[in-house]
C-alpha positions in Angstrom: 79.3 -47.2 -9.7 76.5 -48.3 -12.2 73.9 -45.6 -12.8 70.4 -46.7 -13.6 69.9 -44.4 -16.5 72.3 -46.4 -18.5 69.8 -49.3 -18.7 66.3 -47.8 -18.1 64.2 -45.5 -20.3 63.6 -41.9 -19.2 60.0 -40.6 -18.9 58.7 -38.7 -21.9 57.8 -35.0 -21.5 54.3 -34.1 -20.4 53.4 -37.5 -18.9 49.7 -37.3 -18.1 48.1 -38.9 -15.0 44.8 -38.0 -13.4 45.2 -35.5 -10.6 43.5 -36.8 -7.4 41.9 -34.4 -4.9 43.4 -33.5 -1.6 43.0 -36.3 0.9 40.3 -35.8 3.5 42.6 -36.9 6.3 46.4 -36.3 6.3 47.9 -39.7 7.0 51.6 -40.4 7.5 53.3 -42.3 4.6 53.3 -45.5 6.6 49.5 -45.5 6.4 48.8 -43.5 3.3 48.2 -45.8 0.2 49.3 -42.9 -2.1 52.9 -43.9 -1.3 52.5 -47.6 -2.1 51.8 -48.5 -5.7 51.9 -52.1 -7.0 55.5 -53.2 -7.5 54.8 -54.2 -11.1 53.6 -50.7 -12.1 56.8 -49.3 -10.7 59.1 -51.8 -12.4 57.4 -51.1 -15.8 57.7 -47.3 -15.5 60.5 -45.1 -16.9 62.8 -43.1 -14.7 61.0 -40.0 -13.5 57.7 -41.2 -14.8 54.8 -39.9 -12.7 52.7 -42.7 -11.3 50.2 -40.7 -9.3 49.4 -37.1 -8.6 47.3 -35.3 -6.1 46.6 -31.8 -4.8 47.6 -31.0 -1.2 47.3 -28.1 1.2 50.8 -27.1 2.4 51.1 -25.5 5.8 53.6 -23.9 8.0 54.2 -26.0 11.2 51.3 -28.3 10.1 48.7 -25.6 11.0 48.9 -22.4 8.9 48.0 -23.0 5.3 50.4 -21.5 2.7 48.7 -19.7 -0.2 50.3 -21.4 -3.2 49.4 -24.0 -5.7 50.7 -27.4 -4.5 50.7 -31.0 -5.6 52.5 -34.3 -4.8 53.8 -36.6 -7.4 54.6 -40.3 -6.9 57.3 -41.2 -9.4 59.7 -44.0 -10.4 63.3 -43.9 -9.5 66.0 -46.4 -8.4 67.7 -47.4 -5.2 71.5 -47.7 -4.8 71.5 -51.1 -6.4 69.5 -50.1 -9.5 66.2 -51.6 -8.3 62.9 -49.9 -9.2 61.3 -47.9 -6.4 58.8 -45.2 -6.1 59.0 -42.0 -4.0 57.3 -38.6 -3.8 58.1 -35.1 -4.6 56.1 -32.0 -3.5 55.6 -29.3 -6.1 54.7 -25.7 -5.2 54.4 -22.7 -7.4 52.7 -19.2 -7.4 49.1 -18.9 -8.3 48.3 -17.5 -11.7 49.7 -17.8 -15.2 53.4 -18.6 -16.0 55.7 -16.1 -17.6 56.6 -16.5 -21.3 58.8 -19.5 -21.7 57.7 -21.1 -18.4 58.9 -20.9 -14.8 62.3 -21.9 -13.4 62.7 -24.7 -11.0 64.4 -24.8 -7.6 64.9 -28.3 -6.2 65.4 -27.9 -2.4 66.6 -30.9 -0.4 65.8 -30.5 3.3 68.0 -32.0 6.0 65.7 -34.8 6.8 68.3 -36.7 8.9 65.8 -39.4 10.0 65.0 -43.0 9.3 61.1 -42.9 9.6 58.8 -42.1 6.7 56.6 -39.6 8.7 59.7 -37.4 8.8 59.8 -37.0 5.0 59.1 -33.5 3.6 56.0 -34.6 1.7 54.3 -35.4 4.9 55.8 -32.7 7.1 54.7 -29.9 4.7 51.0 -31.0 4.7 48.3 -29.3 6.7 47.2 -31.6 9.5 50.5 -33.6 9.7 51.8 -34.6 13.1 54.2 -31.7 14.0 57.0 -33.9 15.2 59.6 -32.6 12.7 59.1 -28.9 13.3 62.7 -28.2 12.2 62.1 -29.6 8.7 58.7 -27.8 8.6 60.5 -24.5 9.2 63.2 -25.3 6.7 60.7 -26.2 4.1 58.8 -22.9 4.6 62.1 -21.0 4.1 62.7 -22.8 0.8 59.1 -22.3 -0.4 59.1 -18.6 0.6 62.4 -17.9 -1.0 61.8 -19.7 -4.3 58.1 -19.1 -4.9 58.5 -15.4 -4.1 60.8 -15.2 -7.2 58.0 -16.7 -9.4 59.8 -20.1 -9.5 58.4 -23.5 -9.1 59.8 -25.3 -6.0 60.3 -29.1 -5.6 60.9 -30.8 -2.2 61.8 -34.4 -3.0 61.5 -37.3 -0.6 65.0 -38.2 -1.6 65.6 -40.9 1.0 63.1 -43.1 -0.7 60.4 -45.5 0.8 62.9 -47.0 3.3 64.1 -43.6 4.6 67.8 -44.4 3.7 69.4 -41.5 5.5 73.1 -41.0 4.7 72.9 -43.0 1.4 73.8 -40.6 -1.4 73.3 -42.7 -4.5 69.6 -43.3 -3.9 69.3 -39.7 -2.7 70.9 -38.2 -5.7 69.0 -40.4 -8.2 65.7 -39.7 -6.5 66.4 -36.0 -6.6 67.2 -36.1 -10.3 64.3 -38.3 -11.2 62.1 -36.0 -9.1 63.2 -33.1 -11.3 62.3 -35.2 -14.4 58.9 -35.9 -12.9 58.2 -32.2 -12.1 59.4 -31.1 -15.6 56.9 -33.6 -17.2 54.0 -32.4 -15.0 52.1 -29.7 -16.9 50.7 -27.8 -13.9 54.2 -27.0 -12.8 54.4 -24.6 -15.7 57.9 -25.5 -16.7 59.6 -25.8 -20.1 60.5 -29.5 -20.0 64.2 -30.3 -19.9 65.1 -26.8 -21.0 63.9 -25.4 -17.7 66.7 -23.6 -15.8 67.1 -25.7 -12.7 69.1 -25.1 -9.5 69.6 -27.3 -6.5 70.1 -26.3 -2.9 70.7 -28.2 0.4 72.3 -27.7 3.8 73.9 -30.4 6.1 71.9 -33.6 5.5 70.4 -31.9 2.4 73.9 -31.9 0.8 73.8 -35.7 0.7 71.7 -35.6 -2.5 72.7 -32.1 -3.6 76.5 -32.7 -3.7 76.0 -36.1 -5.3 74.0 -34.5 -8.1 76.8 -31.9 -8.6 79.2 -34.8 -9.2 77.0 -37.2 -11.1 74.2 -35.4 -13.0 76.2 -35.4 -16.2 76.2 -39.2 -16.1 72.7 -39.9 -14.7 70.6 -37.1 -16.2 72.6 -35.3 -18.8 69.5 -33.9 -20.5 68.7 -31.6 -17.5 69.5 -27.9 -17.7 71.1 -27.6 -14.2 72.5 -24.1 -13.9 74.1 -24.6 -10.5 74.0 -26.3 -7.1 74.5 -24.8 -3.6 75.7 -27.0 -0.8 76.3 -25.8 2.8 77.8 -27.7 5.7 78.8 -30.6 3.3 78.0 -33.9 5.0 79.9 -36.5 3.0 83.2 -34.9 2.2 84.8 -37.1 4.8 82.3 -39.7 6.1 84.7 -41.6 8.4 85.9 -38.4 10.0 82.4 -37.1 10.7 81.4 -40.4 12.3 84.5 -40.6 14.5 84.2 -36.9 15.4 80.6 -37.3 16.7 80.5 -40.7 18.3 80.7 -40.0 22.1 80.2 -36.3 21.6 77.3 -33.9 22.0 76.0 -34.7 18.6 76.4 -38.4 18.9 72.7 -38.8 18.2 73.3 -38.3 14.5 75.7 -41.3 14.2 73.2 -44.1 14.7 70.6 -43.0 12.1 73.3 -42.4 9.6 74.6 -46.0 9.8 71.0 -47.4 10.0 70.1 -45.5 6.8 73.2 -46.6 4.9 72.6 -50.2 6.1 69.2 -50.1 4.5 70.9 -49.6 1.1 74.0 -51.7 1.6 73.3 -55.3 3.0 77.0 -55.7 3.9 76.7 -52.9 6.4 73.4 -54.1 7.7 74.9 -57.5 8.4 77.6 -55.8 10.6 74.9 -53.8 12.4 72.9 -57.0 13.1 75.8 -59.4 14.0 78.4 -57.1 15.6 76.4 -54.8 17.8 75.7 -55.5 21.5 72.2 -55.5 23.0 72.3 -51.9 24.1 73.4 -50.8 20.6 70.6 -52.7 18.9 68.1 -51.1 21.4 69.4 -47.6 20.6 69.1 -48.4 16.9 65.5 -49.6 17.3 64.5 -46.4 19.2 66.3 -44.1 16.8 64.8 -45.6 13.7 61.3 -44.4 14.8 62.2 -40.8 15.5 62.5 -37.6 13.5 65.7 -35.7 13.8 64.7 -33.1 16.4 64.1 -35.9 18.8 66.6 -38.5 17.6 69.5 -36.1 17.4 69.1 -35.1 21.0 68.6 -38.6 22.4 71.6 -40.2 24.0 74.0 -37.3 23.8 77.6 -38.4 24.5 76.7 -41.9 23.5 79.8 -43.9 22.2 78.1 -45.6 19.3 81.2 -47.2 18.0 81.8 -48.6 21.5 78.8 -50.9 21.2 80.5 -53.1 18.6 81.5 -56.6 19.6 85.1 -57.7 18.9 88.5 -56.1 18.9 88.3 -54.8 15.3 87.6 -51.1 14.6 84.1 -51.3 13.0 84.9 -48.7 10.5 87.9 -50.7 9.4 85.9 -53.9 8.6 86.6 -54.3 4.9 82.9 -54.3 3.7 82.2 -51.3 5.8 85.3 -49.5 4.7 84.3 -50.2 1.0 80.9 -48.7 1.5 82.3 -45.6 3.2 84.5 -45.1 0.2 81.5 -45.4 -2.1 79.3 -43.0 -0.3 82.0 -40.3 0.2 82.2 -37.4 -2.3 85.1 -36.8 -4.6 84.5 -39.4 -7.3 83.9 -36.8 -10.1 84.5 -33.1 -10.5 81.2 -31.2 -10.8 80.4 -30.2 -14.4 78.1 -27.3 -13.5 78.8 -24.2 -11.3 78.9 -25.1 -7.6 78.6 -22.9 -4.5 79.9 -24.5 -1.4 79.8 -22.9 2.0 81.0 -24.3 5.3 81.6 -22.7 8.7 85.3 -23.0 9.7 84.2 -23.7 13.3 81.5 -26.3 12.4 81.2 -28.4 15.5 79.2 -31.3 13.8 80.9 -31.6 10.4 84.6 -30.6 10.5 85.4 -28.2 7.7 88.7 -29.9 7.0 87.0 -32.5 4.9 85.3 -29.9 2.8 88.6 -28.1 2.4 90.2 -31.2 1.0 87.2 -31.9 -1.3 87.3 -28.4 -2.8 91.1 -28.7 -3.3 90.5 -31.9 -5.2 87.8 -30.3 -7.4 90.1 -27.3 -8.1 92.8 -29.5 -9.6 90.5 -29.7 -12.6 91.0 -26.6 -14.7 87.4 -26.7 -15.9 85.9 -26.5 -12.5 83.6 -23.6 -11.5 83.7 -23.6 -7.7 82.9 -20.8 -5.3 83.8 -21.8 -1.7 83.0 -19.6 1.3 84.5 -20.5 4.6 82.8 -18.3 7.2 84.8 -17.6 10.4 82.1 -16.4 12.9 79.7 -19.3 12.5 79.3 -22.9 13.5 76.9 -25.5 12.0 73.6 -24.2 13.3 74.3 -20.5 12.9 76.0 -21.1 9.6 72.7 -22.3 8.1 71.1 -19.0 8.9 74.0 -16.6 8.3 74.9 -18.1 4.9 71.4 -18.4 3.6 71.3 -14.9 1.9 74.6 -15.3 0.1 73.7 -18.8 -1.1 70.3 -17.6 -2.3 71.8 -14.6 -4.1 74.3 -17.0 -5.9 71.3 -19.1 -7.0 69.4 -16.1 -8.2 72.4 -15.1 -10.3 72.6 -18.5 -12.0 68.8 -18.6 -12.5 69.0 -15.1 -14.1 71.6 -16.4 -16.6 74.6 -14.7 -15.1 77.6 -16.9 -15.8 79.5 -18.2 -12.9 83.2 -17.3 -12.9 85.6 -20.0 -14.2 88.1 -21.6 -11.9 88.0 -21.6 -8.1 87.2 -18.7 -5.8 87.9 -19.4 -2.1 87.1 -16.8 0.5 87.1 -16.8 4.3 84.9 -13.8 5.4 84.5 -13.0 9.1 80.7 -13.0 8.5 78.8 -13.7 5.3 76.1 -11.2 6.5 78.5 -8.3 5.6 78.3 -9.2 1.9 76.5 -6.6 -0.3 72.8 -7.1 -0.2 72.9 -9.9 2.4 71.0 -8.1 5.2 68.4 -6.9 2.6 68.0 -10.5 1.5 67.4 -11.6 5.0 64.7 -9.0 5.4 63.1 -10.0 2.1 63.0 -13.7 3.0 61.8 -13.1 6.5 59.0 -11.0 5.1 58.1 -13.7 2.6 58.1 -16.3 5.4 55.8 -14.1 7.6 53.5 -13.5 4.6 53.3 -17.2 3.8 52.5 -18.1 7.4 49.8 -15.4 7.5 48.1 -16.8 4.3 49.3 -14.1 1.8 49.7 -15.4 -1.7 53.4 -15.8 -2.4 54.9 -14.8 -5.8 51.5 -14.4 -7.5 52.1 -12.4 -10.6 55.8 -12.2 -9.8 58.1 -13.2 -12.6 61.3 -11.8 -11.1 64.3 -13.3 -12.6 62.2 -14.9 -15.4 
């Protein structure tokens, strides 16, 4: 797998671009010229170079302004084939001066799970956006409230890129790392350049970039000071098993956008989608490609997506498809930074057995630093909520400079909410969310953990 940083320069610290004012009307990315720079400018830029910047008004559920400083950065990254593209990251921090030495950075990857640009976090988080993706809006608010309340800067990257390539981890991971580079070079973010302690966090679809970064950051962005990554409900530990498990089931709605998104990055998969799918399958794909995941996930439940393929051959066994599945699956490298992985044993969407095998593979490396929590009394939806406090406490420890234990620690608690401090953490985060939604300044003057 060729990584673009081997051939392209990396942006210099403190790249300076004019900061544009907040747009008078909040347009979806499909109509917003901020997202569409001339291709020549993008190709000539370095990885992570900021091309445009503007202030925004972030809001809970598109309507309730959040009282933080906020900007959006358009920056250069690369797609899965190494081609120059531009995408956006949203930067949020507390109002006021930074602590001595600068703020810390949390890069949070939401579970976008969609193949339309108006579902991207940069649009969803803006005041006046169409409230179609209320799930991502709520998740973004949780990440902002948790991180900014600590005095950290928070980045929400549009890691799927301009073509909304859901399910494609190479573009997602590279866009996330280049987004971190962009934020670290943006002076108003109040960071300390590449020395900034940086953590990444994502759940379900948000683990597509987060887990790829854990495996590949040492190759793509070795200069970054990544203190740890937290991934819950790991999506790509066993791609084939996840697709087979869901096609024809209650959550079959997730299968179609996954293959659509991967096809946008891998022409060989797109050719199969175009030539080997029946008319009904192509109709479903067309409908799904225009929907955000609250709508798309629940459309056509029980739909046997793989059953729409023409011919006798198993579509996942077609050589070019099988090759891409192998490439997008995790397990190519052992993470070189501390990693927190959590996965409900009774996950009904992403079977935990794939994550079990992935962790076992990581743990064969004596240098691995893996904490794996396998909660019993949870499934995919409830596991997001119940494991949030323990994941956040683990991130806080890494941000505070507490070393992660060496080796592998695997536990199977009945409930993660019984961990010391978990319920208090839930209360704190809920209080911060309520405060953010009511307009209270989050994290102003708070340098906790700094």
